[in-house]
VMD Tcl script that draws the C-alpha trace (Angstrom):
set ca {
  {-19.71 0.09 -16.98}
  {-23.22 0.10 -15.81}
  {-24.08 -0.76 -12.03}
  {-26.10 -4.24 -12.12}
  {-27.17 -7.06 -9.92}
  {-26.51 -10.48 -11.39}
  {-26.77 -11.28 -14.52}
  {-27.51 -14.76 -16.21}
  {-25.00 -17.02 -14.90}
  {-23.29 -14.98 -11.90}
  {-24.55 -14.75 -8.39}
  {-24.60 -11.87 -5.95}
  {-23.63 -13.70 -2.07}
  {-23.00 -12.39 0.99}
  {-19.38 -11.92 1.49}
  {-18.98 -10.35 5.04}
  {-21.47 -8.19 7.21}
  {-23.41 -6.40 4.78}
  {-21.38 -6.53 1.63}
  {-21.86 -8.77 -1.28}
  {-20.00 -10.37 -3.93}
  {-20.82 -10.84 -7.20}
  {-19.53 -14.31 -8.64}
  {-20.19 -17.05 -11.55}
  {-21.69 -19.80 -11.02}
  {-19.59 -22.02 -12.59}
  {-16.50 -19.57 -12.75}
  {-13.70 -18.98 -9.62}
  {-16.11 -18.48 -6.09}
  {-14.80 -17.60 -2.55}
  {-14.10 -20.51 -0.32}
  {-12.25 -20.64 3.35}
  {-9.31 -20.06 2.21}
  {-10.37 -16.67 1.54}
  {-11.46 -15.99 4.90}
  {-8.89 -17.51 6.90}
  {-6.49 -15.23 4.97}
  {-8.65 -12.09 6.30}
  {-8.67 -13.54 9.41}
  {-4.75 -13.98 9.58}
  {-4.58 -10.42 8.10}
  {-6.69 -9.11 10.93}
  {-4.80 -11.00 13.57}
  {-1.71 -9.49 12.13}
  {-2.35 -5.44 11.78}
  {-6.30 -5.14 13.38}
  {-5.88 -1.52 12.77}
  {-4.16 -1.27 9.25}
  {-5.17 1.76 7.18}
  {-3.32 1.45 3.67}
  {-4.24 -1.91 2.34}
  {-3.28 -3.80 -1.00}
  {-4.47 -7.05 -2.25}
  {-2.63 -9.35 -4.18}
  {-4.10 -11.20 -7.26}
  {-7.49 -10.20 -6.00}
  {-9.88 -11.96 -7.94}
  {-13.12 -10.86 -7.25}
  {-12.12 -9.25 -4.45}
  {-13.38 -11.51 -1.21}
  {-10.07 -11.53 0.55}
  {-9.61 -7.76 0.49}
  {-13.10 -7.05 1.36}
  {-13.29 -9.43 4.34}
  {-10.14 -7.81 5.25}
  {-11.20 -4.21 5.01}
  {-14.30 -4.84 6.28}
  {-12.31 -5.37 9.96}
  {-10.55 -2.38 9.69}
  {-11.17 1.33 10.88}
  {-13.74 3.02 8.59}
  {-11.03 5.63 7.14}
  {-9.31 2.23 6.02}
  {-8.39 2.44 2.37}
  {-7.91 -0.76 -0.20}
  {-6.38 -1.42 -3.21}
  {-6.98 -4.45 -5.27}
  {-4.63 -6.00 -8.26}
  {-6.28 -8.57 -10.54}
  {-4.84 -9.40 -13.81}
  {-8.24 -11.35 -14.96}
  {-10.64 -9.20 -17.02}
  {-13.26 -11.29 -16.08}
  {-12.73 -11.14 -12.42}
  {-11.74 -7.55 -12.45}
  {-15.05 -6.36 -13.47}
  {-17.30 -8.50 -11.15}
  {-14.87 -6.78 -8.67}
  {-15.49 -3.47 -10.10}
  {-19.20 -3.90 -10.02}
  {-19.50 -5.41 -6.41}
  {-17.58 -2.45 -5.04}
  {-20.64 0.08 -6.47}
  {-23.10 -2.34 -5.15}
  {-21.63 -2.04 -2.09}
  {-21.19 2.30 -2.06}
  {-17.45 1.02 -1.94}
  {-15.96 2.90 -4.97}
  {-14.95 5.49 -2.45}
  {-12.64 3.60 -0.37}
  {-11.42 0.91 -3.17}
  {-9.22 1.16 -5.61}
  {-9.57 -2.04 -8.33}
  {-6.67 -2.08 -10.46}
  {-6.59 -4.11 -13.98}
  {-2.94 -5.24 -13.94}
  {-0.30 -8.26 -13.22}
  {1.09 -8.02 -10.39}
  {4.55 -9.02 -11.35}
  {4.64 -5.12 -13.38}
  {5.66 -2.02 -11.56}
  {3.25 0.06 -12.71}
  {0.18 -1.82 -11.49}
  {1.48 -1.21 -8.08}
  {4.04 1.54 -8.20}
  {3.80 2.71 -4.33}
  {6.62 1.89 -2.52}
  {6.36 1.32 1.27}
  {2.95 2.52 1.35}
  {1.11 -0.13 2.63}
  {0.98 -1.37 6.38}
  {-1.50 -4.25 5.08}
  {-1.22 -6.71 2.07}
  {-3.28 -9.98 1.62}
  {-1.65 -12.62 -0.85}
  {-3.76 -15.76 -1.71}
  {-2.02 -16.87 -4.56}
  {-2.54 -19.75 -6.88}
  {-0.13 -22.64 -5.16}
  {-0.66 -25.54 -8.31}
  {2.44 -25.17 -10.88}
  {2.02 -25.08 -14.12}
  {2.10 -28.58 -15.74}
  {1.57 -30.07 -12.49}
  {-2.38 -29.96 -12.22}
  {-5.65 -30.41 -14.28}
  {-6.74 -26.84 -15.70}
  {-10.29 -26.09 -15.02}
  {-12.07 -25.54 -18.47}
  {-12.83 -22.24 -17.38}
  {-9.64 -19.99 -17.83}
  {-11.11 -18.04 -14.70}
  {-11.37 -21.10 -12.89}
  {-7.98 -22.41 -13.77}
  {-5.77 -19.24 -13.56}
  {-7.14 -18.80 -9.72}
  {-5.34 -22.63 -8.77}
  {-2.94 -22.89 -11.76}
  {0.60 -20.54 -11.90}
  {-0.38 -18.68 -14.93}
  {0.52 -15.25 -14.16}
  {3.02 -15.97 -11.38}
  {3.77 -17.42 -8.14}
  {4.70 -16.87 -4.35}
  {7.97 -15.74 -5.38}
  {6.49 -13.37 -7.55}
  {3.90 -12.14 -5.28}
  {5.51 -11.42 -2.42}
  {8.27 -9.55 -4.46}
  {5.66 -7.20 -5.25}
  {4.54 -7.26 -1.59}
  {8.23 -6.78 -0.11}
  {8.35 -3.56 -2.32}
  {5.13 -1.93 -1.28}
  {5.26 -2.84 2.56}
  {5.21 -0.39 5.00}
  {8.01 -0.05 7.68}
  {5.97 -2.08 10.46}
  {3.70 -3.79 7.70}
  {2.96 -7.03 7.98}
  {1.67 -9.88 4.95}
  {-0.51 -12.25 5.12}
  {-0.19 -15.14 2.93}
  {-2.26 -18.08 2.67}
  {-0.89 -21.75 0.35}
  {-0.81 -25.17 0.47}
  {0.47 -27.10 3.40}
  {2.30 -29.24 1.83}
  {4.54 -26.44 -0.10}
  {7.91 -25.81 1.05}
  {8.25 -22.56 -1.21}
  {6.52 -19.85 0.62}
  {9.33 -19.96 3.33}
  {11.97 -19.58 0.59}
  {9.84 -16.97 -0.82}
  {9.75 -15.02 2.10}
  {13.46 -15.14 2.50}
  {14.36 -14.40 -0.87}
  {12.31 -11.48 -0.98}
  {13.84 -9.58 1.84}
  {10.61 -10.42 4.59}
  {10.84 -11.95 7.62}
  {8.87 -14.90 8.90}
  {6.55 -13.51 12.19}
  {4.50 -16.80 12.85}
  {2.51 -19.27 10.75}
  {-0.27 -21.75 11.55}
  {-1.67 -25.09 9.79}
  {-5.38 -25.57 8.59}
  {-6.86 -28.73 8.80}
  {-10.35 -29.25 6.84}
  {-10.96 -32.78 8.73}
  {-9.27 -34.07 11.87}
  {-7.26 -37.02 11.24}
  {-6.65 -35.94 7.72}
  {-3.38 -34.06 6.57}
  {-3.65 -30.66 6.78}
  {-4.16 -28.84 3.47}
  {-3.84 -25.42 4.05}
  {-0.93 -22.81 5.97}
  {-1.12 -19.46 6.94}
  {2.04 -17.13 7.15}
  {2.34 -13.49 8.52}
  {5.51 -12.01 7.51}
  {7.48 -8.76 8.33}
  {10.37 -7.03 6.34}
  {13.56 -8.69 7.80}
  {15.76 -6.44 10.44}
  {12.26 -5.26 12.12}
  {11.09 -8.78 14.12}
  {13.23 -9.36 17.32}
  {12.08 -13.00 18.02}
  {11.98 -15.98 16.09}
  {8.94 -17.28 13.99}
  {6.91 -18.99 16.21}
  {3.87 -21.36 15.06}
  {0.44 -20.98 16.03}
  {-2.04 -23.30 17.31}
  {-3.57 -24.97 14.44}
  {-6.90 -23.99 12.69}
  {-9.34 -27.33 12.39}
  {-12.24 -26.79 10.44}
  {-14.14 -29.98 11.40}
  {-13.79 -32.69 13.47}
  {-13.39 -36.55 13.09}
  {-17.02 -36.62 12.56}
  {-17.35 -33.70 10.34}
  {-18.98 -31.10 12.71}
  {-17.49 -28.21 12.64}
  {-15.04 -27.21 15.75}
  {-15.42 -25.32 18.28}
  {-12.06 -23.37 17.29}
  {-13.55 -22.79 13.45}
  {-17.06 -21.25 15.27}
  {-14.97 -19.14 17.20}
  {-12.85 -17.71 14.59}
  {-16.10 -17.15 12.20}
  {-17.36 -15.29 15.43}
  {-14.06 -13.09 15.61}
  {-14.93 -12.29 11.43}
  {-18.68 -11.56 12.51}
  {-20.09 -14.38 11.04}
  {-22.75 -16.88 12.58}
  {-22.06 -20.41 14.04}
  {-24.02 -21.76 10.92}
  {-20.30 -22.77 9.34}
  {-20.04 -22.93 5.98}
}
mol new
graphics top color blue
foreach p $ca { graphics top sphere $p radius 0.5 }
foreach p [lrange $ca 0 end-1] q [lrange $ca 1 end] { graphics top cylinder $p $q radius 0.2 }
display resetview
């Protein structure tokens, strides 16, 4: 695959620090969900060396997480959609990351896609969270696959994460706040919830997302605890100080967005 910048129908956008990512103009694009998942992952294991991003898409969650890890940290990204995988591979080349990041094209439900057992001390998961048949699928297949559970749900993600998680490792997950399945999926996978928090896109409205951090069952000595919620905007639509501080922690400007 040749190393080129954005082609027609694509954009090259700043992701974090000096790293950029290729995206389709009318396809799936990285969002606050990805940044929040990376933030939770960084909080969970700030010095992780072996990272795994399941359902990596264009690579945004994994790369945002890797940026904050030690320089010797390595990342494996697993993505099933060819178009997203190819964009990620080109982004790695453009950022000079081919030696630190391995992009795998494969279904995370297939053990051959993640054959390593107990190898990763930090795993990130940003699964689609609309069951098939319960939402309007985008006519753009790449966007549809990022929102609709066409190739696995949170149960599949966490079963794979459990198998690949090292002793003492952590899994960071972002999901819909109104969906009760993540807690059940954590338990059924043989993991234990360490902490969680809700994310409000605007104060006064229902929570949109929830962040979860889990580890191996039997390793956590305390009961799971809720963390203070993350509120992105206040009642008037202004960026909240909590969100701006989160962005500063991740190395972004105070402009929001």
